[in-house]
N, C-alpha and C positions, 0 to 999 in steps of 0.2 A: 487849683487842682487839689483834690482830697489827699490827705496824708497817705492813705493806703495806695493811691495811684502811684505815688513816688516809690513806695515799697515794692509795688508790683513791677514797675519798670526795672528796679534793681534786681528783682528775682528773675525777670525775663532775661536780663543780661547774663546772669549766672547760668540759666538754662541753656542759652545759646552757646556760651563758652564751654560748658560741660560736654555738649554734643560734638564740639569741634576740637576738643583738647587732644594733645599728642598721646599716642599709645606708649605705655612703658615698655622697656626692653626687658622682658622676663620670659623664661622658659616654662613657667608654671601655668596650669590651667585650673579653672574652677571645676567643681563637680559637673559632669556632663560637658566638659570643655569641648569647643567646636573643632579644635585642631587648627584653627586659623592662627598662625604663629604671631606672637607679639612683635612689633616692628620698632626699630630704633627711630624711624621717622614717623611723623604724624600720620595717622590713618583715620578717616571718618568712621565713627562707630555706628551710624544709623543703618538699620537693616530692614528688609522686607522679608516676610516669612509666610509659608503656606504649605499645606499637605497636598500632594498630587493625588489623583484618583486611586492609585495603587498603594497609598499609605506611606509614601516616602516624604519626609520633611525636607523642604527646600528653604535655603536662606540665600538672599541676594544682597550684596554689599559692595563697597569700594575699598580696595586695598591701599596700602601706603603709597604705591606708585600711581594711584589714581585710576586703576583699571577696574572695570565692572567684573565681578566674579560671583559664582554660585558655589554652594556646598550642599551636599545631601546627606541625610542620615536615615537609615532603615530601622533604627531602634529608638526613635524619639530623643535623639541627642546624646545617647551614651557613646556612640562612635560616629565619626564623620569621615566621609570620603575626602580625598584631596581637593583643594580649591581648584575650580576651573575658571580660567579667564576667558571672557567673551569678547569677540571682535566688535568694536564699536567705532572703528576708524579713528579719527582724531578728536572725538567727543570728550568733553569734560563733563563729569557727573556731579550734580548736587546730592549730597548725602549728609544733611545736617538737620537734626531735630525733626521738625514737622515735615520737611521736604526730603524724602528718602526714596530710593528705588523700590519698586513693588513687583510682585509676581502673582499671576492668576492662571488657573487651569480650566480648560474646557473639558467636555466629556468625550471628545473624539481625538485625543492625542494632542490637542492644542495647548501650548504654553506661551504666555506673553510676559515680557518684562518691560516695564516702563520706567523712565527716569526723566528728570529735567536737565536739559543742557543750558548752562548759563550763556547769555549773549553779551554783546560788547558793553552795554550800559548797565549801571547798577540796578539790581532787582528785576532784571529782565531774563527771559528764558523761553525755551520751547520744549514741548513734550515729545519725547522720542520713544520709539517702541521697537523691540525685537520680538520675533514670533517664531514658533516652532510648530510643525504639524506631526512630529513623530515622538512626542513625549519629552522633548528637550534634548534629544541627541544632536540635532542640528538646528541652528537658528538663522533666520533671514533678517536682513535689516542692518542698521536701524533706519527707521523712517520717521518723519514728523507727522503727528496725529492730526493736527489742526490745519486748516487751509489758510488761515490768517498768518502772514509772515512778517508782520511789523516787529520791530525791535522794542517790544513791550513785555509786560508780564504775561506769560502763559506758564503757570507754576502750580505746585501743590496738587498734583494730579492724584486721582484715585481710579482704580480699574477693577472691573468685575465682569464675569460672564453671567447672564441671566439663565433661567431654567430652559429657555428656548434655544440656547446656544449663541445668542447675540452678545457681542462684546461691547461694553460701554466704558468710555473714558470721560471723566469729569475733571475740570481744572478751574483755577482762579485766573481770570482774564481781565486786562485793563483797557481793552479797545474802546469801550464805551466811555470810560473816564477820559481817555485821550481825545476822543471825538468831542466830548463836552468842553474840554479845555480849549480846543481849537475854536469851537463855536463861541465860547465866552470871550476869547481874545478878539475874534472878529467883531463882536458886538461891543467891545470895550467894557465888559463887566467882569466882576470877580467870579471864578468858577465855584459852583456850589455842589458838585457831585461828591457824595460820600462813599468811601470804600471802593470796591472793584465790582466784578460780576462773576457768576458761575456759568460756565459754558460746558457743553458736552458734545460728544460725537459717538456714532454707532458704527459697528462693522458686522456684517452678516457672514464674513468669510474668515473669521479668526484673526483679523488685523491685516489681511492682505490689501484691503481698501477700506476707506471710511466715507461716510456721508458728509453732509454739510455741518459746519459748526452751528450748534443750536444753543441759543441763550436760554438758560434755565431761570435766572433771576438777576436783576441788577441790585447793587448796593450790598454785596457780601463784604465780610471782613477781608483784609488784604493778604494776610499771611497765616491763616489757620487751616489745618488740614480738613479735608472733607471726609465724611463717613458714609459708607454704603452698606446696605443690607438687602437680603432677599425680601420680596414682597409677594403677597398672595396672587395667584394667577400667573406667576412666572416673571413678573417685573422686578424692578429694583426700587428701594427707598433711599433717598439721599437726605443728609442732614449737614448743615454748615452754620458757622457763626455769621449772623446777618446784622446789618445796621438798620434797626427800626427807628422810625421817626420818634423824637427829633435826633437822637444819637444814642440809642440803647443797643449794646452789643449782646443781644440774645441769640437764639438759634431758630433757624427755619427748617422746614421739612417739606419734601415733595416726593410724590410717587411718579415713577417713569415706566409706563407700559404695564400690561398685565391685568389690570382691573379697571372697572368703571370709575374708580376713585382717581386713577392716574390722569396726569395732565392738569391744565388749569394753573391756578396761582399757588405759590408756596403758602403754608400755614405756619403760624408761630408755635414753636414747640416748647419754648422756655420763657419764663416771666421773671427773671432775676432783676430786670430793668437796670442793668449795669451801664451807667453813663460814663463812657471812656473815649476820649478823643485820640485813639490810637489802637493798634492791633496787639493783643496779648500773646500772640504766637502760641495758641493753646486751643486746638480744635477738639471736637466732640468724638464720642464713640457711639455706635448704634448696632443693635442686634435684634433680629426678629424673634418673637416668642412662639413656641409651638402651639400655644392655645390662642394666639391672635395678639395683635398689637406689637409693641417694641419695647426693648430695654435701652436706655440712653444714659450716658455719663457725659458731664461737661464741667468746665471751670467757669466761675463767675462770682461777682460780688452781689450778695443779696442781703438787704437790710444791714449793710455795713460789715457783713461777714464774707470774706473771700475764701471760698472752698470749692473742692470738687464735689459734685452732687450726682446722685443717681435718681432717675425717675422713670415712670412708665408712660408710654404714649399709646393712644388709641390707634386703630387701623388707619385713620386719616392723619396721624401725626400730632393731634392735639393732646395736651397733657392730661393724665389721669391721676387724680389725687395730688398730694404735696410731695415734692422731691425731698430726699434725705441726704445729709452730708455723709461722705465716707468717714469711717471711724479713724481718721488721721488728719489732723488740721494742717499738716504739711504736704498732703497728697498732691501730686502733680502728674500730668500727662497720663491719665487713666485710659485704659482700653476695656471694652466689654465684648463678650461673645456668649452665645447660647447654643445648647445642643440638647434637644428633648426637654426634660424638666430642669436641666442644669443651666445655671447662669454664673459666669465668672467675670469678675472685675479685677484688673491688675493695675498697679501704679508704682511709682517710686517716691521716696520721701527723704529729704536731706535734713539732718539734724545739726549741721554745722561741722561735723567731723566725718560722718559716714553717710552713705546713701542706703536706705532700707528698701528692700523689694518685697512688696506685700500683695496679698490677694484677698478678696471678699468673695466667698463661694456660696451659692444657693443650690439646693437640689429639689426645690419645690416652686419653680417658676418665679423666683424672686420674692416669695413671701417671707422667708427667713434667710439670713446670711451668717456665715461664720468667718472670722478673720484668720488668715494664715500668714505666718512669717516665712517667706521663701528664701531670703538671703540678704546679705549686706556687703558693701564694699567701700573702701576708701579711694578706689581708683575712679577715673573718669568713666562714664557709663552712658548708655543709650536709653531712650524711653522704652519701657517694657512693651512687649507685643503678645498677642494671643493667636493661636492657630487651632482649627477645628477639624477633626476627622470623625465622622459619624457621631457617636455620643461622647466622644472624648475631646476634652479641651486641654491644651498645653500652654504654658506661659514660657516666654523666651526673654532673656535679658542679656545684653552684651556689655561687657566691661573690656578694659584693655587686656584682660587675660583670656577672653574668649566668650562664647555664648553658653549660658546656662539654660537648661530646659527642665521644667518641672510639670508633672501631670497634675491637673486640678480636679479631674473627675474620674470615676471608676473606669 
């Protein structure tokens, strides 16, 4: 194994530990603190965030008691309403790093919250969903999104409404791997299936019912988040870490609905050619550009350099030009969003003492970027997130002291 791979595995262990570390008992809050009180017991720090159609910023998280909760802010994080605990029966919720609860809004009062419920065996789970038809005042559920009920991996979901109001849920699924293992055992041969698979399901009624489980692609990476973005014609674009032959952990792209480009086979979106026999727990980010194509961020090793990189993709997901490394060699878990001419990339960076919270912001569709220092903390902290409202992009970062929110565009 390459020396860097050993370093990568150590870094991955630190990332997972930071995402699950206990919250400190402190009554102080950072600037724009969320009002979520620091707990004496451990609380997962991973959050999902999005603006509702009426401009309210929502955060969904898990508290120290393991309860799924939301908070809302009407002034972009300066003040927060009291946390609201949601009824999820006896469910346990995964809220660690790449696997976090998520929230999405439709245009007709629909709100959905998704999360992974761990099952009895290690690394197994099922995707659960709560739905509202009145803007989030009341929620129904939870229900399981997928029809497959095996005690296997159904994890790392992503959720979005398309422009036609259809709800899409994507996730990492290991049913094909398990079927291959059984077939190989019956034939007395060694299993050769690499990775997992990406599956999805659609709902035309805001999550009240779902269609069949649809396989998007086999041989995805096992534990990296999936990225979704709007696509021309009202569909969605998906990007995920994929296992390309013979064992290169690059990224695939696929359009779902909306245009003649949609459907068919995934295309290769990155060419780092990172040969790694394992999952780096480090998924990509994706955002549509107003002038066409997409902005993407991802982590990988390229010519011996392990970095987070930014690149442009064409309308079909193929790379345009050469990617560039973010201006921070320690950058990790970057996110990207766009709004009109504005493009924002946010990440965290640990220097051995503190974690820095940084952003790279462009106001000309990604032609030029400027670095911004957003904050720092010696506390345990979550991966930074981005949320978009019209032409406005805000960055969110949760530490044990609360959620900090910073506006990145005018």
